[in-house]
N, CA, C and O of each residue as an XYZ file, in Angstrom:
1016
protein
N      97.521     42.422     92.381
C      96.101     42.119     92.311
C      95.681     41.418     93.595
O      96.323     40.457     94.019
N      94.606     41.894     94.215
C      94.144     41.342     95.479
C      93.632     39.915     95.285
O      92.890     39.630     94.346
N      94.040     39.032     96.185
C      93.579     37.648     96.126
C      92.172     37.552     96.691
O      91.841     38.201     97.683
N      91.351     36.739     96.049
C      89.980     36.532     96.497
C      89.927     35.247     97.298
O      90.321     34.199     96.786
N      89.450     35.288     98.545
C      89.440     34.073     99.362
C      88.470     33.039     98.823
O      87.481     33.378     98.173
N      88.761     31.775     99.097
C      87.880     30.691     98.675
C      86.535     30.809     99.383
O      86.464     31.217    100.542
N      85.484     30.451     98.677
C      84.139     30.491     99.235
C      83.503     29.122     99.033
O      84.169     28.175     98.616
N      82.221     29.025     99.327
C      81.529     27.766     99.103
C      81.592     27.399     97.623
O      81.278     28.229     96.771
N      81.989     26.185     97.308
C      82.154     25.790     95.905
C      80.817     25.468     95.236
O      80.560     24.324     94.863
N      79.974     26.483     95.090
C      78.625     26.270     94.571
C      78.611     25.864     93.110
O      77.615     25.324     92.628
N      79.703     26.115     92.397
C      79.779     25.775     90.978
C      80.854     24.706     90.746
O      81.487     24.669     89.691
N      81.046     23.860     91.719
C      82.117     22.881     91.683
C      82.057     22.014     90.426
O      81.019     21.442     90.092
N      83.201     21.931     89.739
C      83.316     21.099     88.556
C      82.872     21.736     87.271
O      83.134     21.198     86.196
N      82.197     22.882     87.349
C      81.803     23.593     86.141
C      83.031     24.269     85.529
O      83.994     24.586     86.227
N      82.980     24.482     84.219
C      84.140     25.015     83.501
C      83.765     26.322     82.811
O      82.710     26.423     82.185
N      84.639     27.320     82.930
C      84.423     28.619     82.302
C      85.638     28.985     81.457
O      86.779     28.800     81.880
N      85.384     29.501     80.269
C      86.398     30.107     79.414
C      86.228     31.615     79.476
O      85.150     32.135     79.188
N      87.292     32.320     79.854
C      87.264     33.781     79.974
C      88.304     34.354     79.025
O      89.488     34.043     79.149
N      87.885     35.183     78.085
C      88.849     35.811     77.187
C      89.443     37.046     77.869
O      88.771     37.730     78.641
N      90.708     37.313     77.568
C      91.388     38.444     78.193
C      91.452     38.298     79.695
O      91.191     39.250     80.430
N      91.805     37.085     80.160
C      91.699     36.774     81.587
C      92.992     36.958     82.361
O      93.027     36.700     83.565
N      94.046     37.394     81.706
C      95.341     37.458     82.383
C      95.459     38.642     83.334
O      96.203     38.578     84.312
N      94.724     39.734     83.054
C      94.957     40.975     83.784
C      93.638     41.692     84.030
O      92.603     41.316     83.481
N      93.688     42.723     84.856
C      92.609     43.671     85.050
C      91.290     42.963     85.382
O      91.283     42.021     86.174
N      90.204     43.394     84.802
C      88.892     42.859     85.176
C      88.784     41.368     84.884
O      88.208     40.622     85.676
N      89.331     40.929     83.757
C      89.247     39.517     83.404
C      89.865     38.615     84.456
O      89.321     37.552     84.755
N      90.987     39.020     85.018
C      91.655     38.217     86.043
C      90.825     38.151     87.322
O      90.801     37.117     87.989
N      90.151     39.231     87.668
C      89.315     39.232     88.874
C      88.085     38.347     88.664
O      87.677     37.622     89.571
N      87.497     38.408     87.472
C      86.388     37.501     87.163
C      86.839     36.055     87.319
O      86.132     35.235     87.906
N      88.016     35.748     86.794
C      88.539     34.386     86.890
C      88.715     33.959     88.333
O      88.342     32.845     88.701
N      89.278     34.833     89.157
C      89.499     34.495     90.559
C      88.194     34.247     91.299
O      88.096     33.311     92.092
N      87.184     35.086     91.043
C      85.927     34.938     91.771
C      85.200     33.656     91.360
O      84.704     32.931     92.223
N      85.131     33.369     90.071
C      84.464     32.148     89.629
C      85.227     30.915     90.114
O      84.614     29.911     90.480
N      86.548     30.984     90.118
C      87.357     29.898     90.653
C      87.079     29.696     92.135
O      86.989     28.560     92.598
N      86.942     30.786     92.882
C      86.668     30.695     94.314
C      85.341     30.011     94.592
O      85.142     29.448     95.668
N      84.436     30.058     93.628
C      83.143     29.387     93.773
C      83.143     28.000     93.143
O      82.080     27.434     92.889
N      84.322     27.452     92.892
C      84.435     26.064     92.508
C      84.646     25.782     91.044
O      84.812     24.622     90.667
N      84.647     26.806     90.193
C      84.766     26.562     88.767
C      86.206     26.274     88.360
O      87.148     26.816     88.938
N      86.360     25.424     87.369
C      87.635     25.281     86.661
C      87.683     26.351     85.583
O      86.687     26.592     84.901
N      88.833     26.994     85.425
C      88.900     28.165     84.559
C      89.910     27.984     83.440
O      91.017     27.488     83.647
N      89.499     28.400     82.247
C      90.378     28.476     81.085
C      90.699     29.951     80.877
O      89.819     30.739     80.532
N      91.943     30.319     81.084
C      92.381     31.709     81.019
C      92.935     31.982     79.623
O      94.023     31.521     79.278
N      92.185     32.731     78.830
C      92.684     33.106     77.510
C      93.549     34.356     77.630
O      93.268     35.246     78.433
N      94.612     34.411     76.814
C      95.432     35.605     76.725
C      95.864     35.776     75.277
O      95.830     34.836     74.483
N      96.271     36.997     74.953
C      96.849     37.269     73.633
C      98.345     37.550     73.766
O      99.172     36.788     73.266
N      98.687     38.650     74.445
C     100.092     39.009     74.629
C     100.582     38.735     76.055
O     101.788     38.637     76.282
N      99.667     38.612     77.010
C     100.038     38.572     78.430
C     100.255     37.149     78.917
O      99.621     36.705     79.874
N     101.158     36.438     78.248
C     101.382     35.028     78.594
C     101.899     34.874     80.017
O     101.403     34.030     80.763
N     102.880     35.671     80.403
C     103.474     35.529     81.732
C     102.429     35.745     82.820
O     102.380     34.996     83.796
N     101.592     36.768     82.652
C     100.562     37.050     83.645
C      99.535     35.928     83.712
O      99.099     35.548     84.799
N      99.141     35.390     82.542
C      98.166     34.303     82.510
C      98.722     33.046     83.180
O      98.026     32.392     83.957
N      99.964     32.716     82.881
C     100.561     31.526     83.474
C     100.750     31.698     84.975
O     100.595     30.741     85.733
N     101.085     32.910     85.411
C     101.232     33.168     86.836
C      99.896     33.022     87.561
O      99.829     32.429     88.638
N      98.834     33.566     86.965
C      97.509     33.449     87.582
C      97.078     31.982     87.632
O      96.559     31.525     88.651
N      97.288     31.245     86.544
C      96.931     29.825     86.533
C      97.679     29.071     87.627
O      97.104     28.209     88.293
N      98.956     29.391     87.815
C      99.747     28.720     88.845
C      99.192     29.003     90.236
O      99.120     28.103     91.074
N      98.795     30.266     90.486
C      98.242     30.604     91.797
C      96.916     29.880     92.042
O      96.656     29.405     93.147
N      96.083     29.800     91.004
C      94.797     29.120     91.164
C      94.991     27.624     91.361
O      94.279     27.006     92.152
N      95.950     27.038     90.650
C      96.224     25.612     90.807
C      96.837     25.296     92.167
O      96.662     24.194     92.686
N      97.555     26.258     92.745
C      98.099     26.060     94.088
C      96.971     25.990     95.118
O      97.091     25.318     96.143
N      95.887     26.686     94.833
C      94.749     26.674     95.745
C      93.881     25.443     95.541
O      93.310     24.910     96.493
N      93.783     24.987     94.274
C      93.009     23.781     93.965
C      93.660     23.120     92.758
O      93.524     23.617     91.640
N      94.355     22.023     92.958
C      95.126     21.421     91.862
C      94.272     21.091     90.635
O      93.112     20.692     90.742
N      94.892     21.272     89.473
C      94.283     20.922     88.190
C      92.953     21.649     87.957
O      91.992     21.061     87.462
N      92.913     22.934     88.319
C      91.673     23.700     88.206
C      91.784     24.879     87.255
O      90.800     25.590     87.048
N      92.967     25.109     86.664
C      93.143     26.264     85.783
C      94.177     25.953     84.711
O      95.194     25.311     84.973
N      93.897     26.421     83.500
C      94.873     26.356     82.410
C      94.879     27.702     81.698
O      93.904     28.450     81.772
N      95.966     28.012     81.012
C      96.057     29.230     80.210
C      96.252     28.837     78.754
O      97.026     27.931     78.446
N      95.551     29.520     77.863
C      95.625     29.245     76.433
C      95.792     30.552     75.677
O      95.018     31.487     75.880
N      96.786     30.629     74.814
C      97.025     31.822     74.021
C      96.319     31.758     72.682
O      96.204     30.695     72.072
N      95.843     32.925     72.230
C      95.153     32.986     70.940
C      94.962     34.439     70.535
O      94.618     35.280     71.366
N      95.187     34.736     69.251
C      94.808     36.014     68.672
C      93.367     35.882     68.214
O      93.087     35.153     67.262
N      92.454     36.569     68.870
C      91.030     36.402     68.587
C      90.632     36.922     67.209
O      89.517     36.668     66.753
N      91.529     37.646     66.541
C      91.257     38.058     65.167
C      91.456     36.912     64.179
O      91.002     36.982     63.037
N      92.129     35.871     64.618
C      92.453     34.725     63.769
C      91.373     33.664     63.946
O      91.362     32.967     64.961
N      90.463     33.526     62.978
C      89.331     32.621     63.150
C      89.756     31.165     63.315
O      89.187     30.481     64.167
N      90.734     30.641     62.543
C      91.169     29.265     62.809
C      91.736     29.094     64.223
O      91.496     28.077     64.874
N      92.489     30.097     64.693
C      93.008     30.039     66.054
C      91.904     30.092     67.081
O      91.981     29.436     68.121
N      90.875     30.870     66.795
C      89.722     30.969     67.690
C      89.007     29.628     67.781
O      88.601     29.207     68.864
N      88.853     28.961     66.648
C      88.233     27.633     66.648
C      89.070     26.655     67.476
O      88.528     25.826     68.207
N      90.393     26.762     67.353
C      91.272     25.885     68.129
C      91.149     26.180     69.625
O      91.149     25.257     70.440
N      91.045     27.452     69.985
C      90.840     27.828     71.380
C      89.565     27.213     71.919
O      89.559     26.648     73.013
N      88.483     27.318     71.158
C      87.205     26.754     71.585
C      87.324     25.254     71.797
O      86.840     24.719     72.794
N      87.978     24.571     70.844
C      88.122     23.133     70.966
C      88.936     22.725     72.173
O      88.569     21.792     72.888
N      90.047     23.420     72.409
C      90.902     23.093     73.550
C      90.186     23.350     74.871
O      90.316     22.570     75.815
N      89.428     24.445     74.935
C      88.699     24.780     76.166
C      87.643     23.723     76.476
O      87.449     23.350     77.633
N      86.967     23.248     75.443
C      85.903     22.252     75.645
C      86.479     20.877     75.963
O      85.871     20.105     76.704
N      87.639     20.570     75.411
C      88.195     19.221     75.533
C      88.929     18.983     76.845
O      88.983     17.847     77.316
N      89.498     20.030     77.449
C      90.414     19.810     78.567
C      89.743     19.088     79.727
O      90.297     18.126     80.257
N      88.566     19.537     80.125
C      87.820     18.858     81.193
C      86.596     18.103     80.658
O      85.795     17.572     81.427
N      86.470     18.067     79.326
C      85.367     17.330     78.728
C      84.027     18.017     78.810
O      82.990     17.380     78.623
N      84.030     19.310     79.089
C      82.784     20.064     79.178
C      83.107     21.563     79.156
O      84.243     21.967     79.406
N      82.109     22.365     78.860
C      82.200     23.816     79.007
C      80.826     24.311     79.410
O      79.830     24.023     78.746
N      80.779     25.057     80.504
C      79.514     25.533     81.051
C      79.283     27.017     80.827
O      78.139     27.458     80.713
N      80.360     27.791     80.762
C      80.232     29.250     80.704
C      81.308     29.824     79.786
O      82.462     29.397     79.812
N      80.905     30.799     78.978
C      81.843     31.617     78.206
C      81.687     33.058     78.653
O      80.577     33.591     78.661
N      82.799     33.696     79.027
C      82.801     35.128     79.347
C      83.624     35.834     78.278
O      84.846     35.692     78.233
N      82.954     36.592     77.421
C      83.632     37.375     76.381
C      84.047     38.713     76.976
O      83.284     39.679     76.982
N      85.282     38.741     77.479
C      85.785     39.919     78.187
C      86.832     40.684     77.398
O      86.946     41.899     77.560
N      87.604     40.010     76.547
C      88.715     40.656     75.835
C      88.218     41.831     74.999
O      87.153     41.762     74.386
N      88.997     42.909     74.982
C      88.542     44.130     74.318
C      89.719     45.022     73.970
O      90.664     45.150     74.748
N      89.658     45.643     72.790
C      90.579     46.725     72.442
C      89.884     48.055     72.713
O      88.674     48.179     72.523
N      90.652     49.045     73.156
C      90.066     50.338     73.525
C      91.090     51.430     73.258
O      92.153     51.456     73.879
N      90.769     52.330     72.336
C      91.611     53.493     72.086
C      90.801     54.490     71.251
O      89.836     54.102     70.592
N      91.186     55.770     71.274
C      90.391     56.782     70.561
C      90.530     56.667     69.052
O      91.579     56.291     68.530
N      89.437     57.002     68.364
C      89.423     57.043     66.898
C      88.577     58.236     66.455
O      87.474     58.043     65.943
N      89.063     59.456     66.639
C      88.263     60.633     66.258
C      87.931     60.601     64.763
O      88.754     60.218     63.932
N      86.717     61.013     64.455
C      86.284     61.033     63.058
C      87.206     61.958     62.258
O      87.518     63.067     62.691
N      87.632     61.488     61.100
C      88.595     62.208     60.276
C      89.932     61.509     60.230
O      90.723     61.702     59.306
N      90.180     60.678     61.261
C      91.443     59.956     61.297
C      91.270     58.449     61.411
O      92.240     57.730     61.653
N      90.038     57.962     61.238
C      89.777     56.532     61.380
C      90.251     55.788     60.135
O      89.955     56.182     59.007
N      90.987     54.714     60.361
C      91.458     53.889     59.256
C      90.698     52.560     59.248
O      90.039     52.196     60.222
N      90.805     51.856     58.137
C      90.190     50.532     58.065
C      90.812     49.599     59.099
O      90.128     48.727     59.634
N      92.087     49.771     59.382
C      92.754     48.951     60.395
C      92.129     49.173     61.762
O      91.886     48.216     62.496
N      91.863     50.444     62.114
C      91.180     50.739     63.379
C      89.840     50.024     63.444
O      89.506     49.381     64.439
N      89.076     50.152     62.352
C      87.739     49.554     62.295
C      87.821     48.035     62.497
O      87.094     47.469     63.313
N      88.715     47.384     61.743
C      88.829     45.932     61.811
C      89.297     45.477     63.192
O      88.840     44.452     63.697
N      90.201     46.231     63.800
C      90.718     45.848     65.113
C      89.654     45.986     66.191
O      89.434     45.056     66.968
N      88.989     47.141     66.245
C      88.011     47.381     67.303
C      86.749     46.547     67.130
O      86.229     46.005     68.105
N      86.253     46.439     65.910
C      85.097     45.576     65.671
C      85.481     44.112     65.829
O      84.672     43.288     66.255
N      86.729     43.798     65.480
C      87.180     42.413     65.585
C      87.225     41.911     67.009
O      86.698     40.838     67.303
N      87.845     42.665     67.899
C      88.002     42.203     69.282
C      86.718     42.334     70.085
O      86.427     41.493     70.935
N      85.943     43.393     69.817
C      84.769     43.678     70.634
C      83.476     43.061     70.121
O      82.498     42.987     70.866
N      83.447     42.616     68.863
C      82.193     42.127     68.295
C      82.366     40.844     67.493
O      81.676     39.857     67.749
N      83.270     40.845     66.536
C      83.434     39.672     65.671
C      83.898     38.456     66.472
O      83.311     37.381     66.351
N      84.933     38.608     67.281
C      85.447     37.478     68.050
C      84.410     36.929     69.031
O      84.249     35.711     69.105
N      83.695     37.780     69.793
C      82.661     37.222     70.668
C      81.601     36.417     69.920
O      81.135     35.392     70.417
N      81.217     36.880     68.721
C      80.217     36.129     67.966
C      80.750     34.764     67.549
O      80.110     33.743     67.800
N      81.912     34.744     66.918
C      82.409     33.478     66.392
C      82.857     32.524     67.497
O      82.754     31.307     67.342
N      83.349     33.062     68.603
C      83.689     32.181     69.721
C      82.424     31.601     70.339
O      82.384     30.422     70.691
N      81.394     32.427     70.470
C      80.118     31.928     70.990
C      79.556     30.845     70.082
O      79.050     29.829     70.558
N      79.644     31.061     68.788
C      79.158     30.063     67.833
C      79.939     28.754     67.964
O      79.365     27.668     67.885
N      81.246     28.870     68.164
C      82.086     27.679     68.239
C      81.808     26.836     69.472
O      81.883     25.609     69.416
N      81.488     27.485     70.589
C      81.275     26.728     71.836
C      79.806     26.449     72.107
O      79.482     25.781     73.089
N      78.908     26.942     71.258
C      77.476     26.773     71.500
C      77.062     25.316     71.705
O      76.294     25.040     72.627
N      77.535     24.374     70.890
C      77.121     22.977     71.133
C      77.502     22.478     72.521
O      76.714     21.796     73.176
N      78.721     22.820     72.977
C      79.150     22.391     74.305
C      78.305     23.056     75.390
O      77.928     22.408     76.367
N      78.008     24.336     75.226
C      77.187     25.030     76.209
C      75.772     24.464     76.244
O      75.188     24.322     77.318
N      75.223     24.144     75.091
C      73.865     23.575     75.047
C      73.796     22.251     75.802
O      72.814     21.970     76.489
N      74.838     21.446     75.670
C      74.814     20.142     76.331
C      74.856     20.270     77.846
O      74.454     19.345     78.552
N      75.338     21.407     78.361
C      75.435     21.644     79.802
C      74.383     22.614     80.314
O      74.384     22.960     81.495
N      73.473     23.063     79.428
C      72.511     24.101     79.829
C      73.272     25.304     80.389
O      72.939     25.833     81.449
N      74.297     25.719     79.653
C      75.212     26.736     80.137
C      74.792     28.152     79.794
O      73.626     28.417     79.500
N      75.772     29.068     79.836
C      75.452     30.476     79.594
C      76.662     31.218     79.046
O      77.801     30.762     79.147
N      76.376     32.379     78.461
C      77.379     33.307     77.950
C      77.186     34.635     78.661
O      76.057     35.093     78.833
N      78.281     35.253     79.073
C      78.243     36.608     79.628
C      79.205     37.468     78.825
O      80.401     37.182     78.771
N      78.690     38.514     78.205
C      79.506     39.454     77.439
C      79.797     40.689     78.286
O      78.910     41.203     78.969
N      81.023     41.156     78.240
C      81.378     42.393     78.950
C      81.326     43.529     77.934
O      82.198     43.656     77.074
N      80.293     44.343     78.051
C      80.118     45.469     77.142
C      80.543     46.758     77.863
O      81.575     46.752     78.535
N      79.802     47.843     77.752
C      80.255     49.133     78.272
C      79.049     50.053     78.329
O      78.133     49.923     77.518
N      79.037     50.987     79.283
C      77.933     51.954     79.305
C      77.911     52.800     78.041
O      76.875     53.363     77.687
N      79.062     52.895     77.350
C      79.117     53.699     76.129
C      78.561     52.960     74.922
O      78.577     53.486     73.809
N      78.073     51.750     75.132
C      77.245     51.111     74.115
C      75.892     51.809     74.021
O      75.233     51.775     72.982
N      75.489     52.439     75.115
C      74.211     53.136     75.163
C      74.353     54.620     74.848
O      73.519     55.201     74.154
N      75.424     55.230     75.368
C      75.691     56.635     75.104
C      77.138     56.772     74.654
O      78.049     56.509     75.440
N      77.373     57.178     73.406
C      78.725     57.115     72.845
C      79.717     58.005     73.578
O      79.379     59.080     74.074
N      80.946     57.522     73.628
C      82.038     58.255     74.245
C      82.693     59.144     73.193
O      83.075     58.670     72.123
N      82.818     60.421     73.498
C      83.429     61.380     72.582
C      84.823     60.922     72.165
O      85.644     60.551     73.004
N      85.079     60.951     70.867
C      86.357     60.595     70.245
C      86.587     59.091     70.164
O      87.656     58.647     69.744
N      85.583     58.301     70.565
C      85.687     56.839     70.509
C      84.517     56.243     69.717
O      83.879     55.307     70.199
N      84.218     56.754     68.522
C      83.034     56.272     67.813
C      83.103     54.805     67.427
O      82.098     54.102     67.530
N      84.250     54.326     66.987
C      84.342     52.933     66.536
C      84.191     51.983     67.725
O      83.485     50.979     67.629
N      84.843     52.292     68.837
C      84.683     51.489     70.051
C      83.228     51.478     70.501
O      82.688     50.420     70.824
N      82.591     52.641     70.524
C      81.197     52.731     70.972
C      80.280     51.921     70.057
O      79.372     51.236     70.528
N      80.524     52.003     68.744
C      79.746     51.221     67.779
C      79.922     49.730     68.048
O      78.950     48.975     68.044
N      81.158     49.311     68.281
C      81.433     47.897     68.515
C      80.730     47.388     69.765
O      80.163     46.295     69.758
N      80.764     48.176     70.841
C      80.119     47.745     72.074
C      78.588     47.766     71.936
O      77.906     46.924     72.521
N      78.055     48.707     71.180
C      76.618     48.690     70.908
C      76.245     47.421     70.148
O      75.205     46.815     70.410
N      77.096     47.024     69.209
C      76.874     45.772     68.500
C      76.913     44.575     69.430
O      76.167     43.615     69.237
N      77.777     44.620     70.440
C      77.870     43.519     71.394
C      76.592     43.386     72.216
O      76.207     42.278     72.589
N      75.939     44.500     72.497
C      74.640     44.434     73.183
C      73.614     43.723     72.302
O      72.877     42.864     72.784
N      73.560     44.072     71.016
C      72.633     43.390     70.118
C      73.018     41.934     69.930
O      72.146     41.074     69.817
N      74.315     41.646     69.895
C      74.759     40.260     69.836
C      74.216     39.488     71.038
O      73.744     38.361     70.893
N      74.282     40.090     72.213
C      73.764     39.459     73.428
C      72.295     39.096     73.264
O      71.891     37.971     73.558
N      71.507     40.041     72.799
C      70.070     39.803     72.670
C      69.764     38.812     71.546
O      68.871     37.975     71.667
N      70.518     38.922     70.455
C      70.291     38.013     69.333
C      70.641     36.577     69.704
O      69.884     35.656     69.396
N      71.777     36.377     70.362
C      72.157     35.027     70.741
C      71.242     34.471     71.815
O      71.031     33.259     71.878
N      70.691     35.337     72.666
C      69.723     34.854     73.652
C      68.530     34.208     72.951
O      68.000     33.201     73.420
N      68.110     34.791     71.825
C      67.008     34.206     71.053
C      67.460     32.971     70.291
O      66.743     31.973     70.230
N      68.655     33.042     69.709
C      69.134     31.950     68.867
C      69.486     30.699     69.671
O      69.233     29.583     69.218
N      70.063     30.872     70.849
C      70.580     29.738     71.601
C      69.645     29.241     72.695
O      69.886     28.188     73.284
N      68.578     29.990     72.974
C      67.604     29.510     73.941
C      66.816     28.346     73.365
O      66.729     28.222     72.143
N      66.243     27.497     74.192
C      66.171     27.606     75.652
C      67.361     27.017     76.403
O      67.453     27.155     77.622
N      68.282     26.356     75.676
C      69.349     25.658     76.401
C      70.388     26.605     76.991
O      70.920     26.341     78.070
N      70.685     27.706     76.296
C      71.773     28.602     76.707
C      71.225     29.988     76.999
O      70.520     30.574     76.177
N      71.553     30.510     78.175
C      71.229     31.891     78.513
C      72.372     32.792     78.066
O      73.538     32.407     78.149
N      72.039     33.994     77.591
C      73.064     34.949     77.140
C      72.733     36.313     77.727
O      71.654     36.856     77.487
N      73.664     36.861     78.495
C      73.480     38.168     79.122
C      74.774     38.971     79.030
O      75.783     38.489     78.515
N      74.730     40.193     79.532
C      75.907     41.063     79.470
C      76.018     41.894     80.732
O      75.043     42.095     81.456
N      77.231     42.374     80.979
C      77.520     43.325     82.053
C      78.150     44.549     81.418
O      79.087     44.426     80.629
N      77.646     45.735     81.755
C      78.147     46.993     81.201
C      78.809     47.811     82.305
O      78.116     48.487     83.065
N      80.140     47.762     82.410
C      80.823     48.551     83.441
C      80.871     50.033     83.087
O      80.795     50.427     81.923
N      81.001     50.841     84.146
C      81.256     52.266     83.984
C      82.659     52.583     84.467
O      83.631     52.032     83.950
N      82.778     53.464     85.455
C      84.090     53.886     85.975
C      84.614     52.832     86.942
O      84.431     52.938     88.155
N      85.266     51.817     86.392
C      85.801     50.723     87.193
C      87.326     50.801     87.241
O      87.905     50.984     88.312
N      87.969     50.665     86.101
C      89.420     50.842     85.982
C      89.685     51.920     84.948
O      88.990     52.007     83.936
N      90.692     52.737     85.206
C      91.057     53.757     84.227
C      91.791     53.096     83.066
O      92.469     52.086     83.254
N      91.659     53.658     81.871
C      92.415     53.120     80.733
C      93.909     53.120     81.037
O      94.397     53.911     81.843
N      94.620     52.219     80.376
C      96.056     52.126     80.622
C      96.812     53.323     80.066
O      97.930     53.606     80.496
N      96.209     54.031     79.109
C      96.795     55.300     78.704
C      96.578     56.298     79.841
O      95.692     56.106     80.674
N      97.375     57.350     79.879
C      97.323     58.304     80.982
C      95.995     59.054     81.006
O      95.545     59.571     79.983
N      95.372     59.111     82.181
C      94.156     59.902     82.392
C      94.455     60.869     83.526
O      94.835     60.448     84.618
N      94.286     62.157     83.275
C      94.653     63.133     84.306
C      93.643     63.118     85.447
O      92.513     62.656     85.292
N      94.072     63.629     86.589
C      93.271     63.560     87.809
C      91.986     64.365     87.690
O      90.960     63.966     88.242
N      92.018     65.471     86.996
C      90.805     66.288     86.835
C      89.747     65.506     86.069
O      88.570     65.534     86.428
N      90.162     64.807     85.013
C      89.221     63.999     84.237
C      88.642     62.882     85.091
O      87.445     62.606     85.021
N      89.481     62.237     85.895
C      88.999     61.171     86.770
C      87.935     61.704     87.737
O      86.881     61.090     87.904
N      88.208     62.824     88.359
C      87.266     63.372     89.330
C      85.974     63.834     88.654
O      84.900     63.741     89.248
N      86.067     64.327     87.427
C      84.877     64.735     86.689
C      83.987     63.521     86.394
O      82.764     63.600     86.510
N      84.601     62.414     86.016
C      83.842     61.189     85.734
C      83.182     60.667     87.000
O      82.006     60.303     86.984
N      83.932     60.628     88.099
C      83.374     60.136     89.361
C      82.239     61.036     89.832
O      81.249     60.545     90.373
N      82.365     62.335     89.638
C      81.326     63.274     90.061
C      80.012     63.046     89.327
O      78.951     63.411     89.834
N      80.067     62.446     88.138
C      78.856     62.187     87.367
C      78.127     60.925     87.817
O      77.018     60.660     87.350
N      78.727     60.138     88.716
C      78.047     58.964     89.226
C      77.126     59.357     90.379
O      77.360     60.353     91.065
N      76.092     58.571     90.579
C      75.199     58.823     91.715
C      75.867     58.473     93.041
O      75.577     59.084     94.069
N      76.764     57.485     93.014
C      77.404     57.033     94.246
C      78.674     57.818     94.575
O      79.242     57.647     95.654
N      79.125     58.681     93.650
C      80.266     59.578     93.877
C      81.544     58.842     94.264
O      82.321     59.320     95.090
N      81.753     57.685     93.665
C      82.985     56.939     93.899
C      83.239     56.012     92.723
O      82.332     55.652     91.973
N      84.500     55.639     92.591
C      84.899     54.707     91.551
C      84.548     53.290     91.967
O      84.656     52.943     93.144
N      84.129     52.468     91.011
C      83.883     51.065     91.278
C      85.168     50.251     91.253
O      86.254     50.772     91.000
N      85.014     48.953     91.522
C      86.156     48.038     91.547
C      85.908     46.899     90.564
O      84.756     46.590     90.257
N      86.972     46.270     90.065
C      86.778     45.099     89.213
C      85.906     44.026     89.859
O      85.179     43.311     89.169
N      85.980     43.915     91.196
C      85.167     42.919     91.883
C      83.681     43.198     91.722
O      82.875     42.268     91.752
N      83.303     44.465     91.551
C      81.891     44.785     91.303
C      81.409     44.156     90.000
O      80.295     43.636     89.927
N      82.250     44.206     88.979
C      81.919     43.576     87.699
C      81.895     42.065     87.858
O      80.985     41.402     87.362
N      82.885     41.521     88.542
C      82.965     40.069     88.725
C      81.744     39.534     89.469
O      81.243     38.458     89.145
N      81.270     40.271     90.455
C      80.081     39.827     91.197
C      78.845     39.809     90.316
O      77.989     38.936     90.460
N      78.747     40.776     89.396
C      77.624     40.773     88.459
C      77.700     39.563     87.534
O      76.681     38.945     87.224
N      78.913     39.229     87.094
C      79.101     38.034     86.265
C      78.706     36.792     87.055
O      78.000     35.929     86.534
N      79.152     36.690     88.302
C      78.799     35.547     89.143
C      77.286     35.413     89.282
O      76.750     34.309     89.191
N      76.607     36.515     89.500
C      75.147     36.480     89.608
C      74.518     35.901     88.344
O      73.643     35.039     88.418
N      74.967     36.377     87.191
C      74.391     35.903     85.937
C      74.700     34.431     85.693
O      73.889     33.716     85.104
N      75.853     33.981     86.138
C      76.230     32.578     85.964
C      75.475     31.676     86.932
O      74.958     30.631     86.539
N      75.414     32.080     88.189
C      74.950     31.175     89.250
C      73.482     31.341     89.626
O      72.802     30.360     89.929
N      72.993     32.577     89.608
C      71.700     32.858     90.235
C      70.606     33.314     89.284
O      69.475     33.542     89.716
N      70.917     33.453     87.996
C      69.974     34.102     87.077
C      69.356     33.098     86.106
O      69.383     33.302     84.892
N      68.805     32.024     86.642
C      68.281     30.952     85.803
C      67.159     31.398     84.873
O      66.929     30.767     83.841
N      66.457     32.474     85.220
C      65.329     32.924     84.388
C      65.594     34.298     83.787
O      64.663     35.061     83.530
N      66.862     34.608     83.565
C      67.251     35.880     82.941
C      68.058     35.580     81.693
O      69.052     34.855     81.754
N      67.641     36.129     80.564
C      68.404     35.991     79.321
C      68.128     37.192     78.433
O      67.008     37.700     78.386
N      69.157     37.637     77.731
C      69.029     38.789     76.845
C      69.098     40.127     77.544
O      68.689     41.142     76.980
N      69.609     40.150     78.766
C      69.630     41.380     79.557
C      71.048     41.914     79.730
O      72.028     41.183     79.587
N      71.133     43.204     80.041
C      72.408     43.871     80.319
C      72.337     44.464     81.719
O      71.462     45.282     82.002
N      73.245     44.060     82.594
C      73.347     44.638     83.937
C      74.386     45.752     83.891
O      75.545     45.509     83.553
N      73.980     46.957     84.227
C      74.885     48.108     84.245
C      75.531     48.232     85.626
O      74.844     48.272     86.647
N      76.863     48.291     85.635
C      77.624     48.398     86.890
C      78.435     49.692     86.792
O      79.615     49.678     86.444
N      77.772     50.815     87.106
C      78.401     52.114     86.854
C      78.179     53.122     87.978
O      78.469     54.307     87.808
N      77.665     52.665     89.136
C      77.437     53.586     90.235
C      76.410     54.663     89.913
O      76.385     55.712     90.556
N      75.562     54.405     88.919
C      74.557     55.390     88.516
C      75.065     56.455     87.572
O      74.453     57.517     87.450
N      76.180     56.190     86.896
C      76.744     57.226     86.025
C      75.843     57.546     84.839
O      75.758     58.703     84.429
N      75.172     56.546     84.282
C      74.321     56.821     83.124
C      73.225     57.818     83.449
O      72.699     58.473     82.550
N      72.873     57.944     84.720
C      71.852     58.904     85.113
C      72.335     60.336     84.960
O      71.528     61.257     84.828
N      73.672     60.531     84.976
C      74.203     61.889     84.958
C      75.102     62.215     83.805
O      75.759     63.256     83.814
N      75.157     61.338     82.785
C      76.014     61.629     81.641
C      75.534     62.853     80.871
O      76.148     63.236     79.875
């Protein structure tokens, strides 16, 4: 993973909790916000080694600026404990980034209740209850929430109906919490498109077909998503209830 150089610490001393922060897009979001001065709470589920390694690298750059906390977000008591630990470590919480997500196909005819509970749990239920748990801390800091949704919240992905439903729910969660938690807390979302390929195998023809549907005719980078998150955290004082699409114009050609 490419290291992000330190920048002006415009958010110095502010604290962010990022779910699913050990790898992929979540780790890049963590690095960028850290580079701008934030202390980061790196949540992980299974990727303990990666989370601890990232925390160590961030602490080497700025001592006592990162911690890693493990939690199964399907476990509500564990989620409450995560929220409490994140708020208590530095005595404040300014930002929550709901990034953790399950993603796999569920073609109609083969969907089980387990699939439903898992996909709705990670993509919708956990973001709601975690947001509820940290809301008092965020209100005291005039903080914000950023949810990582998906362009397929707007246009469903073939063979992924449960995932698409869950991400569509996350968009409504964003708008609902913007109303519920305002004026103290802003709530927005970022909807990535072709940024990282799924960890399951994707053939080259499929990749090129997806890229060809974008207006910019190229794949995006995790840093593109992280920059959108940074904007919403740092520069969007009068924006709430909105979704920023980071897809190179793909929705125009789906």
